[in-house]
MIDREN-804507 format. One line per field, with one value per residue: residue number from 1; residue in one letter; z, y, x of N, C-alpha, C, O in turn. Coordinates in pm, whole numbers, m for minus. Last residue first. Layout:
# residues N
num: c(NUM,...)
residuo: c(A,...)
n_c3: c(Z,...)
n_c2: c(Y,...)
n_c1: c(X,...)
ca_c3: c(Z,...)
ca_c2: c(Y,...)
ca_c1: c(X,...)
c_c3: c(Z,...)
c_c2: c(Y,...)
c_c1: c(X,...)
o_c3: c(Z,...)
o_c2: c(Y,...)
o_c1: c(X,...)
This chain:
# residues 249
num: c(249,248,247,246,245,244,243,242,241,240,239,238,237,236,235,234,233,232,231,230,229,228,227,226,225,224,223,222,221,220,219,218,217,216,215,214,213,212,211,210,209,208,207,206,205,204,203,202,201,200,199,198,197,196,195,194,193,192,191,190,189,188,187,186,185,184,183,182,181,180,179,178,177,176,175,174,173,172,171,170,169,168,167,166,165,164,163,162,161,160,159,158,157,156,155,154,153,152,151,150,149,148,147,146,145,144,143,142,141,140,139,138,137,136,135,134,133,132,131,130,129,128,127,126,125,124,123,122,121,120,119,118,117,116,115,114,113,112,111,110,109,108,107,106,105,104,103,102,101,100,99,98,97,96,95,94,93,92,91,90,89,88,87,86,85,84,83,82,81,80,79,78,77,76,75,74,73,72,71,70,69,68,67,66,65,64,63,62,61,60,59,58,57,56,55,54,53,52,51,50,49,48,47,46,45,44,43,42,41,40,39,38,37,36,35,34,33,32,31,30,29,28,27,26,25,24,23,22,21,20,19,18,17,16,15,14,13,12,11,10,9,8,7,6,5,4,3,2,1)
residuo: c(K,L,S,A,L,R,E,R,G,A,Q,A,A,E,S,K,P,Y,T,K,I,L,E,D,I,T,R,R,A,A,K,A,D,K,L,E,V,Q,C,N,A,I,A,L,L,A,E,P,A,K,A,S,D,P,Y,G,S,V,L,A,R,F,S,A,M,A,E,K,Y,D,R,K,G,Y,S,A,N,G,L,W,F,L,A,S,E,N,Y,G,S,G,P,Y,R,K,R,F,S,A,L,A,S,S,A,P,G,F,E,G,K,R,L,L,A,M,A,D,D,Y,L,R,K,E,D,P,D,A,S,F,E,K,G,D,V,S,V,K,Q,P,E,L,R,R,M,R,D,D,V,G,Q,Q,L,D,K,A,Y,R,Q,L,E,A,V,D,R,T,L,Q,E,G,Q,G,R,L,K,A,N,D,A,R,L,M,E,L,Q,A,N,L,D,L,L,S,R,K,L,Q,A,L,Q,D,A,M,Q,A,N,L,E,A,Q,R,A,R,Q,Q,E,N,S,Q,E,L,K,Q,R,L,D,L,I,A,K,R,A,E,D,D,D,F,I,G,A,Q,V,A,P,T,F,L,A,C,A,L,M)
n_c3: c(8937,8725,8781,8757,8484,8380,8456,8313,8051,8020,8029,7799,7601,7613,7728,7897,7888,7721,7873,8112,8024,7869,8060,8212,8025,8011,8270,8275,8082,8211,8415,8284,8052,7917,7667,7725,7821,7585,7452,7614,7561,7296,7327,7444,7226,7042,7165,7135,6840,6695,6630,6633,6729,6671,6448,6505,6756,6724,6504,6607,6804,6643,6517,6738,6846,6638,6663,6917,6877,6687,6681,6488,6608,6605,6332,6312,6474,6323,6100,6206,6247,5989,5851,5977,5889,5604,5428,5293,5206,5173,5091,4928,4938,5210,5283,5138,5260,5508,5431,5338,5567,5729,5579,5586,5879,5940,5849,5938,5775,5823,5682,5420,5406,5429,5179,5013,5085,4992,4718,4655,4709,4514,4280,4290,4530,4751,4968,5285,5613,5911,6048,5986,5658,5343,5013,4681,4443,4140,3839,3722,3691,3526,3298,3238,3189,2970,2787,2766,2662,2419,2309,2299,2120,1895,1845,1790,1561,1393,1368,1238,1004,901,861,669,470,408,309,90,m60,m119,m264,m475,m583,m652,m833,m1027,m1104,m1201,m1408,m1566,m1630,m1776,m1987,m2101,m2170,m2359,m2550,m2617,m2718,m2935,m3082,m3134,m3287,m3503,m3593,m3651,m3851,m4040,m4087,m4188,m4421,m4545,m4575,m4744,m4965,m5017,m5082,m5308,m5468,m5477,m5606,m5845,m5930,m5949,m6147,m6351,m6373,m6450,m6689,m6825,m6824,m6978,m7216,m7266,m7298,m7518,m7699,m7706,m7807,m8051,m8157,m8164,m8352,m8582,m8617,m8664,m8907,m9065,m9068,m9197,m9444,m9532,m9582,m9823,m9998,m9969,m10079,m10340,m10405)
n_c2: c(15377,15206,14987,15084,15121,14873,14830,15035,14955,14732,14869,15024,14825,14738,14993,15144,15408,15615,15844,15756,15593,15780,15963,15798,15753,16008,16040,15840,15940,16167,16031,15886,15893,15735,15655,15438,15578,15687,15458,15387,15597,15539,15300,15394,15541,15330,15188,15376,15385,15176,15238,15588,15824,16005,16075,16284,16219,15958,15995,16170,16007,15822,15995,16090,15858,15797,16009,15944,15694,15499,15229,15080,15035,15288,15305,15105,15213,15441,15307,15191,15422,15533,15326,15321,15575,15552,15408,15578,15877,16135,16125,15953,16042,16048,15787,15660,15757,15633,15366,15358,15424,15206,14995,15049,15017,14755,14472,14264,14164,14336,14560,14471,14445,14707,14803,14651,14745,15010,14966,14837,15032,15218,15079,15046,15260,15164,15221,15051,14952,14851,14648,14683,14731,14622,14737,14736,14929,15121,15013,14922,14656,14663,14756,14538,14350,14466,14457,14180,14117,14247,14093,13844,13908,13981,13735,13578,13714,13669,13393,13380,13517,13342,13114,13220,13277,13020,12927,13103,13031,12769,12831,12972,12762,12589,12752,12777,12509,12473,12662,12548,12312,12421,12532,12296,12178,12367,12335,12069,12100,12266,12095,11900,12050,12103,11842,11786,11977,11887,11636,11711,11836,11618,11457,11617,11612,11343,11323,11482,11330,11099,11202,11280,11030,10906,11065,11013,10743,10754,10891,10697,10484,10601,10631,10366,10273,10421,10319,10059,10101,10205,9990,9802,9920,9913,9640,9594,9733,9586,9355,9444,9516,9252,9084,9162,9109,8842,8773,8853,8683)
n_c1: c(m9179,m9180,m9325,m9580,m9604,m9644,m9906,m10023,m9966,m10126,m10369,m10342,m10339,m10597,m10827,m10975,m10874,m10744,m10689,m10570,m10366,m10218,m10141,m9979,m9780,m9672,m9574,m9381,m9201,m9107,m8968,m8772,m8579,m8400,m8468,m8622,m8844,m8928,m9008,m9222,m9397,m9450,m9588,m9821,m9916,m9959,m10160,m10371,m10382,m10478,m10733,m10795,m10884,m10685,m10496,m10320,m10214,m10121,m9945,m9760,m9650,m9513,m9326,m9184,m9076,m8891,m8717,m8621,m8500,m8365,m8318,m8428,m8675,m8785,m8833,m9026,m9225,m9295,m9388,m9611,m9768,m9781,m9915,m10166,m10251,m10227,m10375,m10530,m10349,m10268,m10002,m9812,m9548,m9499,m9547,m9339,m9113,m9146,m9128,m8862,m8716,m8784,m8680,m8403,m8380,m8475,m8526,m8680,m8868,m9076,m8983,m9004,m9280,m9361,m9277,m9441,m9694,m9670,m9635,m9879,m10072,m9994,m10030,m10317,m10479,m10740,m11014,m11081,m11165,m11021,m10905,m10634,m10721,m10820,m10904,m10998,m10816,m10838,m10676,m10447,m10485,m10705,m10583,m10419,m10620,m10747,m10538,m10509,m10756,m10738,m10532,m10651,m10858,m10711,m10585,m10807,m10896,m10680,m10702,m10948,m10881,m10689,m10843,m11017,m10833,m10756,m10999,m11025,m10806,m10883,m11109,m10995,m10844,m11049,m11182,m10984,m10963,m11221,m11216,m11019,m11150,m11363,m11223,m11127,m11368,m11451,m11253,m11307,m11563,m11506,m11347,m11539,m11714,m11551,m11521,m11786,m11829,m11647,m11756,m12000,m11912,m11795,m12017,m12165,m11993,m12001,m12268,m12271,m12105,m12253,m12475,m12366,m12286,m12531,m12641,m12461,m12510,m12776,m12749,m12600,m12777,m12974,m12838,m12785,m13042,m13116,m12936,m13022,m13275,m13216,m13083,m13289,m13459,m13304,m13305,m13571,m13606,m13440,m13586,m13813,m13721,m13638,m13853,m13967,m13766,m13748,m13987,m13954,m13759)
ca_c3: c(9062,8703,8775,8889,8572,8355,8505,8458,8104,8019,8131,7929,7621,7660,7626,7881,8012,7673,7741,8117,8111,7809,7947,8272,8067,7891,8218,8364,8058,8090,8447,8352,8098,8059,7675,7662,7913,7692,7397,7604,7698,7330,7259,7521,7350,7009,7153,7268,6919,6732,6720,6573,6738,6812,6444,6380,6731,6831,6495,6490,6845,6731,6437,6649,6922,6668,6539,6894,6962,6670,6802,6459,6580,6735,6394,6237,6515,6459,6085,6172,6358,6100,5810,5992,6031,5682,5500,5403,5193,5211,5222,4945,4808,5132,5340,5111,5119,5501,5489,5249,5448,5772,5604,5458,5806,5994,5783,6033,5765,5875,5828,5473,5388,5539,5302,5003,5110,5134,4795,4634,4785,4656,4318,4288,4396,4731,4833,5199,5470,5834,6048,6125,5751,5482,5110,4818,4501,4287,3912,3747,3769,3663,3363,3272,3297,3094,2828,2814,2793,2515,2328,2382,2253,1957,1876,1904,1679,1431,1429,1369,1092,934,956,795,530,463,426,196,m6,m42,m144,m385,m535,m556,m713,m957,m1047,m1090,m1298,m1510,m1554,m1653,m1898,m2053,m2071,m2239,m2485,m2561,m2601,m2829,m3032,m3057,m3161,m3423,m3553,m3549,m3729,m3984,m4035,m4062,m4321,m4511,m4494,m4611,m4902,m4982,m4967,m5193,m5435,m5417,m5472,m5758,m5911,m5854,m6016,m6302,m6337,m6327,m6581,m6806,m6753,m6841,m7147,m7246,m7188,m7393,m7668,m7657,m7674,m7957,m8140,m8081,m8213,m8522,m8590,m8545,m8788,m9037,m9011,m9061,m9352,m9514,m9466,m9701,m9988,m9928,m9938,m10258,m10404)
ca_c2: c(15453,15337,14969,15040,15238,14936,14738,15033,15078,14712,14769,15091,14907,14646,14928,15004,15329,15484,15856,15851,15536,15657,16006,15857,15640,15948,16132,15831,15812,16183,16127,15816,16002,15758,15782,15414,15494,15778,15539,15297,15579,15666,15298,15304,15609,15436,15125,15338,15503,15169,15123,15471,15711,15967,15969,16286,16350,15988,15901,16213,16123,15776,15919,16186,15931,15705,15995,16072,15705,15643,15304,15130,14922,15228,15399,15093,15089,15456,15393,15103,15330,15608,15366,15206,15539,15644,15335,15507,15734,16111,16187,15935,16024,16169,15892,15627,15791,15779,15415,15322,15510,15342,15001,15056,15138,14873,14573,14329,14102,14199,14565,14507,14326,14615,14859,14637,14604,14982,15035,14769,14907,15256,15120,14931,15236,15201,15193,15170,14922,14967,14656,14704,14735,14638,14676,14740,14800,15111,15043,15065,14697,14614,14840,14666,14327,14445,14587,14262,14063,14291,14237,13862,13859,14080,13853,13544,13707,13806,13451,13316,13572,13481,13110,13168,13387,13112,12862,13103,13167,12794,12750,13041,12883,12545,12708,12897,12577,12391,12679,12681,12306,12346,12621,12396,12112,12345,12465,12106,12015,12314,12220,11866,11994,12216,11918,11708,11983,12021,11646,11636,11913,11734,11409,11586,11740,11403,11249,11521,11469,11096,11143,11381,11134,10854,11058,11151,10791,10686,10953,10830,10472,10561,10749,10459,10218,10438,10461,10090,10040,10286,10117,9777,9897,10042,9711,9532,9774,9727,9355,9388,9618,9364,9060,9169,9245,8926,8739,8914,8825)
ca_c1: c(m9183,m9116,m9180,m9533,m9597,m9516,m9802,m10035,m9908,m9981,m10339,m10355,m10219,m10493,m10743,m11013,m10867,m10791,m10756,m10681,m10469,m10273,m10224,m10099,m9864,m9731,m9678,m9497,m9266,m9187,m9075,m8881,m8666,m8376,m8394,m8493,m8767,m8882,m8898,m9106,m9344,m9382,m9459,m9735,m9882,m9863,m10029,m10323,m10345,m10338,m10714,m10734,m10977,m10706,m10598,m10397,m10274,m10217,m10058,m9839,m9727,m9621,m9424,m9251,m9178,m9000,m8794,m8687,m8618,m8384,m8281,m8292,m8587,m8750,m8738,m8900,m9161,m9244,m9272,m9498,m9739,m9722,m9780,m10077,m10249,m10143,m10271,m10594,m10377,m10407,m10035,m9957,m9612,m9478,m9632,m9479,m9138,m9144,m9253,m8972,m8708,m8815,m8825,m8476,m8342,m8542,m8445,m8592,m8736,m9087,m8994,m8872,m9196,m9391,m9219,m9295,m9660,m9693,m9531,m9751,m10071,m10001,m9895,m10226,m10426,m10600,m10964,m11068,m11165,m11067,m11050,m10681,m10608,m10862,m10813,m11049,m10854,m10827,m10798,m10458,m10369,m10723,m10683,m10357,m10524,m10822,m10592,m10398,m10719,m10839,m10514,m10532,m10891,m10799,m10504,m10722,m10983,m10714,m10582,m10932,m10986,m10652,m10732,m11071,m10908,m10656,m10940,m11125,m10812,m10760,m11122,m11088,m10777,m10947,m11252,m11033,m10846,m11174,m11311,m10996,m11025,m11390,m11297,m11032,m11281,m11531,m11270,m11176,m11541,m11595,m11290,m11419,m11760,m11600,m11403,m11716,m11908,m11634,m11619,m11996,m11986,m11713,m11905,m12217,m12024,m11872,m12218,m12353,m12068,m12120,m12490,m12427,m12186,m12432,m12706,m12476,m12376,m12740,m12826,m12544,m12649,m13005,m12892,m12674,m12959,m13192,m12933,m12886,m13260,m13293,m13014,m13169,m13505,m13342,m13177,m13508,m13683,m13407,m13449,m13824,m13775,m13544,m13767,m14048,m13817,m13635,m13958,m14060,m13730)
c_c3: c(9145,8832,8759,8891,8709,8451,8491,8519,8255,8074,8139,8042,7755,7685,7690,7781,7995,7790,7695,7985,8114,7893,7882,8163,8135,7928,8097,8317,8146,8058,8327,8382,8161,8113,7821,7669,7856,7797,7505,7549,7695,7469,7286,7459,7438,7135,7122,7263,7061,6816,6768,6675,6677,6828,6587,6377,6609,6804,6599,6473,6731,6774,6523,6565,6834,6742,6560,6767,6943,6744,6780,6567,6549,6714,6531,6297,6443,6506,6223,6142,6329,6214,5921,5958,6057,5831,5602,5483,5315,5207,5267,5081,4819,4998,5260,5160,5082,5357,5484,5300,5355,5653,5645,5477,5673,5918,5817,5971,5861,5869,5888,5626,5441,5529,5421,5130,5106,5168,4945,4718,4774,4744,4467,4330,4401,4588,4821,5063,5388,5686,5971,6131,5889,5572,5251,4910,4643,4337,4062,3832,3803,3752,3508,3342,3340,3213,2960,2863,2854,2655,2431,2412,2348,2100,1947,1946,1804,1555,1476,1442,1233,1030,999,901,664,533,492,324,108,19,m54,m255,m436,m497,m606,m827,m969,m1021,m1177,m1391,m1490,m1566,m1765,m1953,m2012,m2129,m2353,m2487,m2534,m2701,m2917,m2998,m3071,m3287,m3464,m3498,m3615,m3852,m3971,m3999,m4184,m4403,m4450,m4518,m4761,m4912,m4919,m5065,m5311,m5377,m5401,m5614,m5819,m5822,m5909,m6162,m6281,m6276,m6445,m6692,m6722,m6758,m6999,m7173,m7156,m7274,m7535,m7617,m7617,m7814,m8039,m8058,m8120,m8378,m8525,m8511,m8662,m8914,m8974,m8993,m9211,m9425,m9435,m9577,m9860,m9907,m9888,m10110,m10320)
c_c2: c(15427,15420,15102,15027,15202,15056,14802,14944,15082,14835,14743,14995,14979,14722,14835,14928,15180,15386,15724,15851,15627,15603,15886,15904,15691,15832,16070,15922,15798,16056,16147,15908,15939,15877,15823,15539,15468,15702,15631,15372,15490,15654,15426,15298,15523,15512,15229,15275,15466,15289,15114,15359,15584,15848,15920,16187,16350,16120,15936,16123,16176,15893,15875,16115,16030,15777,15903,16067,15837,15679,15456,15226,14966,15114,15345,15183,15068,15332,15419,15183,15246,15515,15443,15242,15426,15612,15423,15425,15678,15965,16161,15993,16014,16160,16023,15740,15766,15825,15568,15376,15485,15438,15141,15066,15151,15002,14710,14430,14165,14126,14425,14507,14352,14487,14765,14689,14582,14839,15010,14833,14836,15131,15156,14966,15117,15171,15243,15125,15052,14936,14773,14725,14770,14629,14703,14668,14822,14976,15032,15102,14846,14655,14795,14759,14458,14426,14574,14398,14144,14243,14290,14009,13879,14039,13959,13664,13674,13809,13594,13373,13513,13543,13251,13162,13345,13229,12953,13039,13175,12932,12769,12964,12958,12664,12664,12860,12701,12459,12598,12706,12440,12336,12551,12491,12210,12278,12450,12239,12047,12234,12276,11991,11957,12168,12035,11783,11905,12033,11783,11643,11843,11818,11525,11540,11719,11537,11307,11454,11516,11237,11139,11329,11243,10958,11009,11153,10933,10731,10891,10902,10609,10549,10718,10585,10312,10389,10488,10236,10071,10233,10205,9906,9875,10027,9845,9603,9718,9777,9496,9389,9568,9472,9180,9160,9263,9067,8823,8889,8901)
c_c1: c(m9057,m9111,m9106,m9382,m9543,m9496,m9665,m9926,m9913,m9910,m10188,m10323,m10222,m10364,m10641,m10927,m10896,m10790,m10815,m10759,m10592,m10387,m10292,m10195,m9991,m9823,m9749,m9609,m9390,m9264,m9167,m8997,m8790,m8458,m8368,m8405,m8629,m8802,m8840,m8985,m9221,m9320,m9380,m9595,m9790,m9821,m9922,m10183,m10300,m10293,m10570,m10717,m10919,m10800,m10625,m10511,m10364,m10288,m10163,m9961,m9814,m9711,m9541,m9358,m9254,m9112,m8912,m8772,m8693,m8512,m8283,m8243,m8445,m8651,m8693,m8794,m9028,m9171,m9208,m9372,m9615,m9681,m9710,m9933,m10150,m10138,m10199,m10495,m10448,m10446,m10178,m10000,m9763,m9550,m9618,m9569,m9283,m9173,m9260,m9105,m8826,m8815,m8866,m8627,m8414,m8507,m8503,m8499,m8634,m8953,m9000,m8874,m9055,m9308,m9241,m9227,m9509,m9651,m9545,m9641,m9936,m9992,m9889,m10083,m10330,m10561,m10820,m11015,m11161,m11054,m11107,m10831,m10663,m10738,m10866,m10950,m10906,m10878,m10774,m10579,m10375,m10606,m10705,m10455,m10458,m10728,m10668,m10445,m10606,m10807,m10612,m10509,m10773,m10834,m10587,m10638,m10902,m10802,m10607,m10811,m10973,m10752,m10691,m10963,m10967,m10724,m10837,m11072,m10912,m10760,m11000,m11106,m10865,m10874,m11152,m11101,m10889,m11055,m11268,m11089,m10995,m11265,m11328,m11100,m11181,m11449,m11347,m11184,m11408,m11576,m11374,m11355,m11642,m11646,m11443,m11593,m11841,m11708,m11597,m11857,m11982,m11779,m11816,m12106,m12076,m11894,m12085,m12303,m12144,m12074,m12355,m12439,m12240,m12326,m12609,m12538,m12383,m12603,m12791,m12615,m12589,m12877,m12920,m12721,m12844,m13109,m13003,m12875,m13124,m13275,m13086,m13092,m13386,m13387,m13205,m13379,m13622,m13481,m13411,m13690,m13782,m13600,m13679,m13958,m13894,m13680,m13846,m14033,m13831)
o_c3: c(9255,8834,8777,8994,8771,8492,8578,8619,8319,8138,8247,8139,7819,7776,7806,7753,8072,7790,7635,7986,8117,7840,7844,8174,8117,7869,8083,8323,8099,8012,8340,8376,8102,8202,7846,7675,7928,7854,7514,7594,7768,7491,7299,7531,7497,7150,7169,7347,7107,6860,6871,6793,6671,6930,6621,6309,6610,6827,6567,6432,6753,6780,6481,6546,6852,6708,6506,6764,6952,6684,6847,6550,6580,6791,6567,6310,6501,6571,6237,6158,6412,6270,5946,6024,6144,5893,5680,5593,5427,5203,5387,5173,4730,4950,5246,5088,5004,5336,5460,5222,5299,5641,5601,5402,5648,5895,5736,6035,5864,5950,5990,5690,5501,5631,5503,5182,5185,5267,5016,4782,4873,4840,4535,4406,4505,4530,4872,5043,5420,5638,5967,6208,5908,5564,5273,4886,4714,4281,4108,3890,3900,3870,3598,3434,3459,3322,3049,2966,2973,2754,2518,2523,2461,2190,2045,2065,1911,1643,1583,1563,1332,1125,1116,1016,761,639,615,433,209,135,68,m148,m330,m377,m488,m724,m859,m898,m1063,m1290,m1375,m1444,m1658,m1850,m1893,m2012,m2251,m2378,m2411,m2591,m2817,m2881,m2949,m3185,m3362,m3379,m3500,m3754,m3864,m3877,m4081,m4310,m4336,m4401,m4669,m4815,m4799,m4958,m5223,m5271,m5283,m5517,m5730,m5709,m5797,m6073,m6181,m6157,m6343,m6608,m6614,m6643,m6910,m7083,m7040,m7168,m7453,m7516,m7499,m7717,m7954,m7948,m8008,m8293,m8428,m8394,m8560,m8831,m8866,m8874,m9116,m9335,m9318,m9477,m9795,m9813,m9775,m10027,m10245)
o_c2: c(15482,15525,15110,15052,15279,15086,14786,14979,15128,14822,14733,15032,14994,14690,14851,14811,15099,15291,15720,15857,15579,15571,15892,15886,15634,15815,16080,15885,15750,16062,16144,15866,15937,15949,15934,15530,15476,15754,15650,15350,15516,15696,15422,15292,15572,15544,15218,15304,15518,15294,15052,15385,15482,15778,15806,16210,16410,16132,15942,16169,16220,15879,15887,16168,16050,15761,15926,16116,15841,15693,15531,15295,14894,15097,15357,15144,15020,15342,15420,15132,15232,15529,15422,15198,15434,15622,15373,15379,15725,15933,16165,15918,16060,16258,16099,15784,15840,15921,15625,15426,15578,15522,15191,15136,15252,15086,14773,14471,14126,14037,14398,14461,14263,14429,14746,14628,14505,14815,14990,14762,14782,15126,15128,14892,15091,15071,15348,15010,15149,14899,14791,14807,14872,14534,14794,14552,14913,14918,14945,15210,14890,14686,14877,14833,14486,14478,14658,14448,14173,14314,14368,14047,13924,14123,14020,13691,13731,13893,13635,13399,13584,13613,13276,13199,13421,13274,12964,13089,13242,12950,12783,13024,13002,12668,12695,12926,12727,12465,12645,12763,12447,12351,12611,12527,12209,12316,12510,12255,12051,12289,12326,11994,11979,12232,12063,11787,11948,12090,11795,11656,11907,11866,11532,11578,11791,11571,11319,11514,11582,11259,11170,11402,11293,10974,11060,11228,10967,10753,10959,10966,10635,10593,10798,10636,10336,10450,10567,10271,10105,10308,10270,9928,9926,10111,9885,9625,9787,9851,9521,9420,9643,9517,9205,9224,9367,9136,8872,8977,8993)
o_c1: c(m9043,m9046,m8985,m9319,m9469,m9384,m9579,m9863,m9819,m9805,m10130,m10258,m10118,m10288,m10604,m10952,m10846,m10712,m10923,m10882,m10705,m10494,m10410,m10317,m10098,m9930,m9871,m9726,m9493,m9378,m9289,m9113,m8897,m8415,m8319,m8283,m8530,m8707,m8718,m8872,m9125,m9206,m9258,m9496,m9695,m9704,m9809,m10098,m10198,m10178,m10543,m10689,m10988,m10795,m10593,m10611,m10472,m10408,m10282,m10068,m9926,m9833,m9657,m9467,m9374,m9229,m9021,m8885,m8815,m8619,m8211,m8143,m8351,m8556,m8576,m8678,m8931,m9067,m9086,m9261,m9526,m9572,m9591,m9840,m10064,m10032,m10117,m10526,m10428,m10565,m10206,m10031,m9835,m9607,m9714,m9659,m9343,m9247,m9366,m9186,m8883,m8903,m8970,m8695,m8479,m8594,m8571,m8402,m8518,m8928,m8937,m8780,m8995,m9271,m9151,m9134,m9454,m9582,m9446,m9562,m9885,m9916,m9790,m10021,m10269,m10603,m10784,m10977,m11230,m10947,m11229,m10881,m10730,m10661,m10946,m10916,m10864,m10971,m10700,m10584,m10314,m10623,m10721,m10418,m10443,m10752,m10655,m10399,m10604,m10826,m10575,m10472,m10790,m10840,m10544,m10621,m10925,m10785,m10562,m10816,m10984,m10715,m10663,m10985,m10967,m10681,m10832,m11096,m10890,m10721,m11011,m11116,m10820,m10846,m11166,m11084,m10839,m11047,m11277,m11049,m10950,m11273,m11320,m11043,m11153,m11457,m11313,m11130,m11398,m11573,m11322,m11314,m11645,m11623,m11379,m11565,m11840,m11658,m11537,m11842,m11962,m11715,m11769,m12100,m12038,m11826,m12059,m12297,m12088,m12016,m12344,m12418,m12170,m12282,m12603,m12496,m12320,m12582,m12778,m12551,m12536,m12869,m12891,m12654,m12810,m13106,m12957,m12813,m13109,m13262,m13025,m13040,m13385,m13357,m13140,m13347,m13619,m13428,m13356,m13680,m13760,m13529,m13648,m13988,m13886,m13640,m13850,m14056,m13801)
């Protein structure tokens, strides 16, 4: 009985120890579970945050890519505009150059030109030169009527032209060619009177004598040849006049 009495407290003490241990284990497990639960919750929260951050990063990357594409498109557009602008500028420069060339050409056509006729140099307007050359072209083709009209119109339009000496001489020849001897003599006489120092003045006097011969006025022809020999004794026309004078006697 004494042994039983002694053993019972010991058993009770062991039972109490096991309960405490189980309680401690349960508490530990509960804390561990709580810790694990907190850890899982924390991990889930971290995962959610990371997911949000990744999603935000993806959106940012997409936005950045979109902006880069827009920049590339803008750059391409600007490059295209720049190339077009370069072409436009080049075209404008070519147009300006052609325009300036056209203006220069027109100005040159309007500017007086240096010309020389019978050793005499003077300035003539482009139209003045053209009209004279056109008249002379008619004369060279033997179109005496049109040439006479063209030279007369020229003298009327340009009374102070440097071509006038030559125009008078060739007007006389054109009139002679169409057998209008009186008109021819008037032109030749105007040359001798207006330009006595002209290289063509001796020839004009000889031509007057020829017109007078054609008009059967030998007396007048001799007077004209005498005038020629007296005024221009050393000229070739005077020598030809002397030879012609012998045939008029």
